[in-house]
N, CA, C and O atoms as a GROMACS GRO file, in nm:
protein
  444
    1UNK      N    1   2.365  -0.438   2.090
    1UNK     CA    2   2.280  -0.473   2.016
    1UNK      C    3   2.182  -0.354   2.007
    1UNK      O    4   2.179  -0.305   2.120
    2UNK      N    5   2.116  -0.296   1.939
    2UNK     CA    6   2.028  -0.201   1.900
    2UNK      C    7   1.899  -0.222   1.970
    2UNK      O    8   1.884  -0.342   1.995
    3UNK      N    9   1.793  -0.143   2.014
    3UNK     CA   10   1.674  -0.132   2.021
    3UNK      C   11   1.607  -0.141   1.893
    3UNK      O   12   1.656  -0.060   1.815
    4UNK      N   13   1.506  -0.215   1.839
    4UNK     CA   14   1.455  -0.221   1.716
    4UNK      C   15   1.326  -0.209   1.746
    4UNK      O   16   1.261  -0.195   1.643
    5UNK      N   17   1.246  -0.209   1.864
    5UNK     CA   18   1.118  -0.181   1.876
    5UNK      C   19   1.045  -0.130   1.784
    5UNK      O   20   0.979  -0.192   1.701
    6UNK      N   21   1.060   0.033   1.800
    6UNK     CA   22   1.006   0.117   1.704
    6UNK      C   23   0.991   0.062   1.552
    6UNK      O   24   0.889   0.067   1.484
    7UNK      N   25   1.133   0.002   1.510
    7UNK     CA   26   1.068  -0.007   1.384
    7UNK      C   27   1.000  -0.120   1.349
    7UNK      O   28   0.932  -0.126   1.246
    8UNK      N   29   1.014  -0.221   1.438
    8UNK     CA   30   0.959  -0.377   1.434
    8UNK      C   31   0.796  -0.319   1.446
    8UNK      O   32   0.712  -0.362   1.366
    9UNK      N   33   0.763  -0.232   1.539
    9UNK     CA   34   0.624  -0.155   1.517
    9UNK      C   35   0.569  -0.112   1.368
    9UNK      O   36   0.472  -0.161   1.311
   10UNK      N   37   0.655  -0.012   1.323
   10UNK     CA   38   0.653   0.027   1.209
   10UNK      C   39   0.624  -0.081   1.100
   10UNK      O   40   0.517  -0.092   1.040
   11UNK      N   41   0.731  -0.155   1.082
   11UNK     CA   42   0.722  -0.302   1.000
   11UNK      C   43   0.592  -0.382   1.032
   11UNK      O   44   0.556  -0.447   0.934
   12UNK      N   45   0.507  -0.396   1.146
   12UNK     CA   46   0.381  -0.495   1.194
   12UNK      C   47   0.284  -0.405   1.090
   12UNK      O   48   0.213  -0.464   1.008
   13UNK      N   49   0.286  -0.258   1.098
   13UNK     CA   50   0.176  -0.179   1.085
   13UNK      C   51   0.174  -0.180   0.919
   13UNK      O   52   0.069  -0.186   0.854
   14UNK      N   53   0.296  -0.173   0.866
   14UNK     CA   54   0.310  -0.145   0.737
   14UNK      C   55   0.286  -0.353   0.684
   14UNK      O   56   0.247  -0.403   0.579
   15UNK      N   57   0.303  -0.376   0.731
   15UNK     CA   58   0.268  -0.561   0.673
   15UNK      C   59   0.098  -0.525   0.711
   15UNK      O   60   0.034  -0.507   0.607
   16UNK      N   61   0.035  -0.516   0.806
   16UNK     CA   62  -0.090  -0.498   0.810
   16UNK      C   63  -0.157  -0.421   0.670
   16UNK      O   64  -0.239  -0.475   0.596
   17UNK      N   65  -0.117  -0.324   0.659
   17UNK     CA   66  -0.165  -0.230   0.569
   17UNK      C   67  -0.146  -0.307   0.380
   17UNK      O   68  -0.217  -0.320   0.280
   18UNK      N   69  -0.008  -0.340   0.424
   18UNK     CA   70   0.017  -0.435   0.277
   18UNK      C   71  -0.097  -0.551   0.226
   18UNK      O   72  -0.134  -0.583   0.113
   19UNK      N   73  -0.134  -0.596   0.357
   19UNK     CA   74  -0.231  -0.731   0.360
   19UNK      C   75  -0.376  -0.706   0.292
   19UNK      O   76  -0.442  -0.774   0.214
   20UNK      N   77  -0.403  -0.557   0.366
   20UNK     CA   78  -0.523  -0.519   0.360
   20UNK      C   79  -0.516  -0.486   0.176
   20UNK      O   80  -0.590  -0.542   0.095
   21UNK      N   81  -0.426  -0.399   0.146
   21UNK     CA   82  -0.424  -0.318   0.018
   21UNK      C   83  -0.448  -0.485  -0.104
   21UNK      O   84  -0.528  -0.503  -0.196
   22UNK      N   85  -0.319  -0.593  -0.039
   22UNK     CA   86  -0.350  -0.708  -0.145
   22UNK      C   87  -0.479  -0.791  -0.135
   22UNK      O   88  -0.525  -0.849  -0.233
   23UNK      N   89  -0.529  -0.794  -0.024
   23UNK     CA   90  -0.667  -0.848  -0.005
   23UNK      C   91  -0.787  -0.773  -0.106
   23UNK      O   92  -0.873  -0.836  -0.167
   24UNK      N   93  -0.775  -0.655  -0.107
   24UNK     CA   94  -0.847  -0.563  -0.164
   24UNK      C   95  -0.850  -0.585  -0.314
   24UNK      O   96  -0.954  -0.602  -0.377
   25UNK      N   97  -0.743  -0.585  -0.362
   25UNK     CA   98  -0.674  -0.620  -0.496
   25UNK      C   99  -0.714  -0.760  -0.566
   25UNK      O  100  -0.763  -0.776  -0.678
   26UNK      N  101  -0.680  -0.850  -0.476
   26UNK     CA  102  -0.725  -0.994  -0.477
   26UNK      C  103  -0.854  -1.004  -0.500
   26UNK      O  104  -0.892  -1.082  -0.587
   27UNK      N  105  -0.936  -0.935  -0.435
   27UNK     CA  106  -1.112  -0.942  -0.473
   27UNK      C  107  -1.143  -0.887  -0.591
   27UNK      O  108  -1.194  -0.949  -0.685
   28UNK      N  109  -1.115  -0.776  -0.590
   28UNK     CA  110  -1.124  -0.686  -0.734
   28UNK      C  111  -1.090  -0.799  -0.868
   28UNK      O  112  -1.169  -0.791  -0.962
   29UNK      N  113  -1.000  -0.881  -0.877
   29UNK     CA  114  -0.968  -0.954  -0.958
   29UNK      C  115  -1.008  -1.070  -0.974
   29UNK      O  116  -0.981  -1.137  -1.074
   30UNK      N  117  -1.092  -1.117  -0.857
   30UNK     CA  118  -1.217  -1.210  -0.842
   30UNK      C  119  -1.324  -1.179  -0.921
   30UNK      O  120  -1.386  -1.260  -0.990
   31UNK      N  121  -1.346  -1.054  -0.912
   31UNK     CA  122  -1.509  -0.999  -0.998
   31UNK      C  123  -1.510  -1.054  -1.127
   31UNK      O  124  -1.404  -1.059  -1.190
   32UNK      N  125  -1.624  -1.098  -1.180
   32UNK     CA  126  -1.670  -1.146  -1.293
   32UNK      C  127  -1.618  -1.022  -1.398
   32UNK      O  128  -1.606  -0.906  -1.361
   33UNK      N  129  -1.589  -1.073  -1.547
   33UNK     CA  130  -1.633  -0.992  -1.668
   33UNK      C  131  -1.733  -0.943  -1.724
   33UNK      O  132  -1.824  -1.016  -1.763
   34UNK      N  133  -1.736  -0.816  -1.738
   34UNK     CA  134  -1.908  -0.747  -1.774
   34UNK      C  135  -1.924  -0.820  -1.925
   34UNK      O  136  -1.831  -0.825  -2.005
   35UNK      N  137  -2.034  -0.865  -1.947
   35UNK     CA  138  -2.087  -0.863  -2.062
   35UNK      C  139  -2.066  -0.822  -2.212
   35UNK      O  140  -2.058  -0.879  -2.321
   36UNK      N  141  -2.060  -0.680  -2.161
   36UNK     CA  142  -2.022  -0.626  -2.302
   36UNK      C  143  -1.850  -0.619  -2.341
   36UNK      O  144  -1.760  -0.593  -2.260
   37UNK      N  145  -1.834  -0.648  -2.479
   37UNK     CA  146  -1.694  -0.686  -2.510
   37UNK      C  147  -1.619  -0.551  -2.491
   37UNK      O  148  -1.505  -0.564  -2.447
   38UNK      N  149  -1.650  -0.455  -2.509
   38UNK     CA  150  -1.558  -0.361  -2.499
   38UNK      C  151  -1.530  -0.284  -2.346
   38UNK      O  152  -1.442  -0.202  -2.320
   39UNK      N  153  -1.623  -0.332  -2.266
   39UNK     CA  154  -1.593  -0.302  -2.113
   39UNK      C  155  -1.497  -0.410  -2.058
   39UNK      O  156  -1.415  -0.384  -1.970
   40UNK      N  157  -1.514  -0.561  -2.127
   40UNK     CA  158  -1.426  -0.664  -2.095
   40UNK      C  159  -1.248  -0.594  -2.138
   40UNK      O  160  -1.155  -0.596  -2.058
   41UNK      N  161  -1.243  -0.546  -2.263
   41UNK     CA  162  -1.108  -0.534  -2.297
   41UNK      C  163  -1.067  -0.410  -2.169
   41UNK      O  164  -0.954  -0.429  -2.123
   42UNK      N  165  -1.122  -0.320  -2.122
   42UNK     CA  166  -1.093  -0.220  -2.053
   42UNK      C  167  -1.072  -0.326  -1.899
   42UNK      O  168  -0.974  -0.323  -1.825
   43UNK      N  169  -1.181  -0.403  -1.883
   43UNK     CA  170  -1.151  -0.478  -1.744
   43UNK      C  171  -1.026  -0.546  -1.731
   43UNK      O  172  -0.951  -0.539  -1.634
   44UNK      N  173  -1.004  -0.628  -1.858
   44UNK     CA  174  -0.868  -0.700  -1.885
   44UNK      C  175  -0.741  -0.619  -1.838
   44UNK      O  176  -0.656  -0.650  -1.754
   45UNK      N  177  -0.755  -0.497  -1.924
   45UNK     CA  178  -0.633  -0.421  -1.938
   45UNK      C  179  -0.631  -0.376  -1.742
   45UNK      O  180  -0.535  -0.403  -1.669
   46UNK      N  181  -0.727  -0.323  -1.706
   46UNK     CA  182  -0.718  -0.294  -1.538
   46UNK      C  183  -0.662  -0.426  -1.476
   46UNK      O  184  -0.562  -0.402  -1.408
   47UNK      N  185  -0.692  -0.542  -1.480
   47UNK     CA  186  -0.669  -0.658  -1.427
   47UNK      C  187  -0.520  -0.686  -1.457
   47UNK      O  188  -0.458  -0.744  -1.367
   48UNK      N  189  -0.459  -0.656  -1.565
   48UNK     CA  190  -0.361  -0.663  -1.570
   48UNK      C  191  -0.284  -0.570  -1.495
   48UNK      O  192  -0.197  -0.618  -1.423
   49UNK      N  193  -0.295  -0.474  -1.498
   49UNK     CA  194  -0.257  -0.362  -1.405
   49UNK      C  195  -0.246  -0.392  -1.259
   49UNK      O  196  -0.141  -0.365  -1.200
   50UNK      N  197  -0.346  -0.446  -1.199
   50UNK     CA  198  -0.373  -0.460  -1.107
   50UNK      C  199  -0.260  -0.594  -1.092
   50UNK      O  200  -0.152  -0.568  -1.038
   51UNK      N  201  -0.284  -0.723  -1.135
   51UNK     CA  202  -0.182  -0.803  -1.101
   51UNK      C  203  -0.052  -0.772  -1.110
   51UNK      O  204   0.013  -0.844  -1.035
   52UNK      N  205   0.034  -0.674  -1.186
   52UNK     CA  206   0.161  -0.618  -1.111
   52UNK      C  207   0.186  -0.565  -0.987
   52UNK      O  208   0.286  -0.557  -0.916
   53UNK      N  209   0.034  -0.518  -0.975
   53UNK     CA  210   0.063  -0.432  -0.835
   53UNK      C  211   0.039  -0.533  -0.731
   53UNK      O  212   0.103  -0.543  -0.626
   54UNK      N  213  -0.048  -0.600  -0.766
   54UNK     CA  214  -0.062  -0.759  -0.658
   54UNK      C  215   0.098  -0.819  -0.644
   54UNK      O  216   0.136  -0.863  -0.536
   55UNK      N  217   0.183  -0.818  -0.757
   55UNK     CA  218   0.323  -0.897  -0.715
   55UNK      C  219   0.415  -0.821  -0.667
   55UNK      O  220   0.526  -0.860  -0.630
   56UNK      N  221   0.364  -0.684  -0.663
   56UNK     CA  222   0.473  -0.610  -0.613
   56UNK      C  223   0.429  -0.590  -0.481
   56UNK      O  224   0.526  -0.552  -0.415
   57UNK      N  225   0.339  -0.596  -0.419
   57UNK     CA  226   0.250  -0.577  -0.303
   57UNK      C  227   0.292  -0.739  -0.229
   57UNK      O  228   0.313  -0.751  -0.108
   58UNK      N  229   0.299  -0.838  -0.311
   58UNK     CA  230   0.378  -0.969  -0.272
   58UNK      C  231   0.519  -0.953  -0.225
   58UNK      O  232   0.553  -0.964  -0.108
   59UNK      N  233   0.585  -0.932  -0.306
   59UNK     CA  234   0.730  -0.919  -0.269
   59UNK      C  235   0.728  -0.815  -0.168
   59UNK      O  236   0.821  -0.854  -0.097
   60UNK      N  237   0.683  -0.706  -0.113
   60UNK     CA  238   0.721  -0.612  -0.028
   60UNK      C  239   0.678  -0.709   0.103
   60UNK      O  240   0.747  -0.723   0.204
   61UNK      N  241   0.560  -0.766   0.079
   61UNK     CA  242   0.508  -0.855   0.227
   61UNK      C  243   0.598  -0.940   0.225
   61UNK      O  244   0.602  -0.963   0.346
   62UNK      N  245   0.688  -1.019   0.172
   62UNK     CA  246   0.812  -1.116   0.194
   62UNK      C  247   0.891  -1.060   0.269
   62UNK      O  248   0.928  -1.113   0.374
   63UNK      N  249   0.937  -0.924   0.222
   63UNK     CA  250   1.054  -0.834   0.238
   63UNK      C  251   1.013  -0.786   0.372
   63UNK      O  252   1.113  -0.766   0.442
   64UNK      N  253   0.893  -0.759   0.437
   64UNK     CA  254   0.862  -0.672   0.547
   64UNK      C  255   0.872  -0.827   0.633
   64UNK      O  256   0.939  -0.819   0.736
   65UNK      N  257   0.819  -0.952   0.605
   65UNK     CA  258   0.764  -1.068   0.677
   65UNK      C  259   0.928  -1.072   0.744
   65UNK      O  260   0.958  -1.061   0.862
   66UNK      N  261   1.009  -1.090   0.640
   66UNK     CA  262   1.172  -1.126   0.712
   66UNK      C  263   1.257  -1.050   0.755
   66UNK      O  264   1.364  -1.086   0.804
   67UNK      N  265   1.206  -0.906   0.737
   67UNK     CA  266   1.276  -0.830   0.851
   67UNK      C  267   1.195  -0.855   0.980
   67UNK      O  268   1.275  -0.878   1.071
   68UNK      N  269   1.077  -0.858   1.020
   68UNK     CA  270   1.038  -0.862   1.144
   68UNK      C  271   1.081  -1.006   1.190
   68UNK      O  272   1.094  -1.020   1.312
   69UNK      N  273   1.108  -1.122   1.108
   69UNK     CA  274   1.180  -1.255   1.161
   69UNK      C  275   1.323  -1.188   1.186
   69UNK      O  276   1.361  -1.191   1.303
   70UNK      N  277   1.376  -1.151   1.128
   70UNK     CA  278   1.512  -1.095   1.201
   70UNK      C  279   1.490  -0.995   1.303
   70UNK      O  280   1.585  -0.970   1.378
   71UNK      N  281   1.417  -0.953   1.314
   71UNK     CA  282   1.404  -0.848   1.468
   71UNK      C  283   1.361  -0.940   1.551
   71UNK      O  284   1.395  -0.912   1.666
   72UNK      N  285   1.279  -1.072   1.539
   72UNK     CA  286   1.268  -1.178   1.603
   72UNK      C  287   1.405  -1.263   1.678
   72UNK      O  288   1.426  -1.281   1.798
   73UNK      N  289   1.475  -1.302   1.572
   73UNK     CA  290   1.591  -1.338   1.593
   73UNK      C  291   1.697  -1.277   1.655
   73UNK      O  292   1.795  -1.337   1.698
   74UNK      N  293   1.674  -1.141   1.661
   74UNK     CA  294   1.820  -1.081   1.750
   74UNK      C  295   1.924  -1.052   1.621
   74UNK      O  296   2.042  -1.025   1.644
   75UNK      N  297   1.871  -1.060   1.487
   75UNK     CA  298   1.981  -1.029   1.393
   75UNK      C  299   1.942  -0.924   1.298
   75UNK      O  300   2.011  -0.899   1.199
   76UNK      N  301   1.826  -0.858   1.327
   76UNK     CA  302   1.797  -0.719   1.242
   76UNK      C  303   1.894  -0.602   1.250
   76UNK      O  304   1.931  -0.578   1.365
   77UNK      N  305   1.931  -0.544   1.180
   77UNK     CA  306   2.036  -0.455   1.179
   77UNK      C  307   2.160  -0.502   1.111
   77UNK      O  308   2.223  -0.423   1.041
   78UNK      N  309   2.204  -0.640   1.129
   78UNK     CA  310   2.295  -0.678   1.083
   78UNK      C  311   2.315  -0.720   0.954
   78UNK      O  312   2.218  -0.781   0.908
   79UNK      N  313   2.429  -0.705   0.864
   79UNK     CA  314   2.422  -0.735   0.706
   79UNK      C  315   2.421  -0.885   0.736
   79UNK      O  316   2.464  -0.950   0.831
   80UNK      N  317   2.345  -0.925   0.598
   80UNK     CA  318   2.347  -1.089   0.592
   80UNK      C  319   2.474  -1.124   0.509
   80UNK      O  320   2.513  -1.240   0.497
   81UNK      N  321   2.541  -1.006   0.446
   81UNK     CA  322   2.638  -1.064   0.360
   81UNK      C  323   2.758  -1.079   0.419
   81UNK      O  324   2.832  -1.176   0.399
   82UNK      N  325   2.788  -0.967   0.509
   82UNK     CA  326   2.934  -0.917   0.557
   82UNK      C  327   2.927  -0.934   0.698
   82UNK      O  328   3.029  -0.976   0.752
   83UNK      N  329   2.823  -0.909   0.772
   83UNK     CA  330   2.783  -0.910   0.934
   83UNK      C  331   2.798  -0.806   1.025
   83UNK      O  332   2.785  -0.807   1.147
   84UNK      N  333   2.836  -0.688   0.928
   84UNK     CA  334   2.857  -0.550   0.996
   84UNK      C  335   2.731  -0.480   1.009
   84UNK      O  336   2.641  -0.505   0.928
   85UNK      N  337   2.715  -0.399   1.097
   85UNK     CA  338   2.587  -0.313   1.133
   85UNK      C  339   2.545  -0.267   1.027
   85UNK      O  340   2.626  -0.220   0.948
   86UNK      N  341   2.410  -0.268   0.999
   86UNK     CA  342   2.391  -0.120   0.876
   86UNK      C  343   2.341  -0.046   0.965
   86UNK      O  344   2.301  -0.077   1.077
   87UNK      N  345   2.345   0.096   0.892
   87UNK     CA  346   2.372   0.196   0.948
   87UNK      C  347   2.198   0.251   0.969
   87UNK      O  348   2.105   0.238   0.890
   88UNK      N  349   2.198   0.297   1.064
   88UNK     CA  350   2.041   0.343   1.123
   88UNK      C  351   2.015   0.439   1.085
   88UNK      O  352   1.923   0.483   1.154
   89UNK      N  353   2.049   0.530   0.984
   89UNK     CA  354   1.980   0.592   0.876
   89UNK      C  355   1.957   0.513   0.742
   89UNK      O  356   1.860   0.548   0.675
   90UNK      N  357   2.018   0.434   0.707
   90UNK     CA  358   1.998   0.350   0.668
   90UNK      C  359   1.854   0.210   0.667
   90UNK      O  360   1.808   0.153   0.568
   91UNK      N  361   1.818   0.192   0.802
   91UNK     CA  362   1.726   0.100   0.845
   91UNK      C  363   1.640   0.210   0.853
   91UNK      O  364   1.530   0.162   0.822
   92UNK      N  365   1.625   0.330   0.878
   92UNK     CA  366   1.524   0.438   0.895
   92UNK      C  367   1.458   0.451   0.731
   92UNK      O  368   1.337   0.440   0.712
   93UNK      N  369   1.550   0.473   0.626
   93UNK     CA  370   1.487   0.472   0.523
   93UNK      C  371   1.439   0.375   0.458
   93UNK      O  372   1.343   0.398   0.384
   94UNK      N  373   1.505   0.211   0.470
   94UNK     CA  374   1.457   0.160   0.418
   94UNK      C  375   1.483   0.008   0.508
   94UNK      O  376   1.570  -0.077   0.490
   95UNK      N  377   1.368   0.013   0.616
   95UNK     CA  378   1.375  -0.070   0.733
   95UNK      C  379   1.356  -0.218   0.691
   95UNK      O  380   1.357  -0.297   0.786
   96UNK      N  381   1.340  -0.267   0.577
   96UNK     CA  382   1.352  -0.406   0.505
   96UNK      C  383   1.486  -0.456   0.467
   96UNK      O  384   1.522  -0.572   0.445
   97UNK      N  385   1.560  -0.335   0.465
   97UNK     CA  386   1.665  -0.393   0.398
   97UNK      C  387   1.750  -0.488   0.530
   97UNK      O  388   1.752  -0.482   0.653
   98UNK      N  389   1.833  -0.600   0.395
   98UNK     CA  390   1.926  -0.698   0.487
   98UNK      C  391   2.060  -0.686   0.491
   98UNK      O  392   2.138  -0.761   0.551
   99UNK      N  393   2.097  -0.552   0.399
   99UNK     CA  394   2.224  -0.512   0.350
   99UNK      C  395   2.297  -0.385   0.388
   99UNK      O  396   2.254  -0.273   0.360
  100UNK      N  397   2.396  -0.405   0.445
  100UNK     CA  398   2.445  -0.258   0.477
  100UNK      C  399   2.473  -0.222   0.322
  100UNK      O  400   2.458  -0.298   0.226
  101UNK      N  401   2.525  -0.066   0.318
  101UNK     CA  402   2.525  -0.020   0.173
  101UNK      C  403   2.659  -0.056   0.108
  101UNK      O  404   2.684  -0.055  -0.012
  102UNK      N  405   2.721  -0.080   0.186
  102UNK     CA  406   2.878  -0.142   0.088
  102UNK      C  407   2.845  -0.266  -0.010
  102UNK      O  408   2.883  -0.279  -0.126
  103UNK      N  409   2.739  -0.379   0.091
  103UNK     CA  410   2.726  -0.468   0.043
  103UNK      C  411   2.612  -0.472  -0.059
  103UNK      O  412   2.614  -0.554  -0.150
  104UNK      N  413   2.498  -0.371  -0.044
  104UNK     CA  414   2.405  -0.348  -0.152
  104UNK      C  415   2.475  -0.297  -0.267
  104UNK      O  416   2.429  -0.332  -0.376
  105UNK      N  417   2.561  -0.231  -0.267
  105UNK     CA  418   2.622  -0.210  -0.408
  105UNK      C  419   2.681  -0.298  -0.501
  105UNK      O  420   2.715  -0.272  -0.616
  106UNK      N  421   2.690  -0.413  -0.437
  106UNK     CA  422   2.765  -0.548  -0.469
  106UNK      C  423   2.704  -0.627  -0.539
  106UNK      O  424   2.593  -0.649  -0.489
  107UNK      N  425   2.728  -0.707  -0.673
  107UNK     CA  426   2.641  -0.762  -0.732
  107UNK      C  427   2.608  -0.914  -0.636
  107UNK      O  428   2.657  -0.949  -0.529
  108UNK      N  429   2.550  -0.952  -0.685
  108UNK     CA  430   2.494  -1.097  -0.605
  108UNK      C  431   2.597  -1.197  -0.638
  108UNK      O  432   2.619  -1.203  -0.759
  109UNK      N  433   2.680  -1.293  -0.550
  109UNK     CA  434   2.796  -1.373  -0.624
  109UNK      C  435   2.698  -1.476  -0.700
  109UNK      O  436   2.591  -1.527  -0.667
  110UNK      N  437   2.785  -1.486  -0.823
  110UNK     CA  438   2.727  -1.589  -0.916
  110UNK      C  439   2.677  -1.527  -1.016
  110UNK      O  440   2.635  -1.594  -1.110
  111UNK      N  441   2.671  -1.412  -1.018
  111UNK     CA  442   2.602  -1.304  -1.103
  111UNK      C  443   2.690  -1.249  -1.209
  111UNK      O  444   2.648  -1.162  -1.285
   0.00000   0.00000   0.00000
């Protein structure tokens, strides 16, 4: 079993960064619209873009939390589909991955 303490620390730091960014975006989205209708249109466009970013951050937060749960459970670094070890280089490049490269290239069952 490999020691994943370094990756776990990096995942924890990344999770904190993501939460700070998401909180800032959500605070910005709660701001009232400007009274000027032209400014409202710009604000609404900005809010739409921020909502998209917020959704992406949310997905990354969930993936990071799941990776940290796998570290805690001792299953981090094992493919959740085939059970093989995930290459260290893949984990370094994509620490939230839960699939080995072979399984990542396969379509999801039932698709």
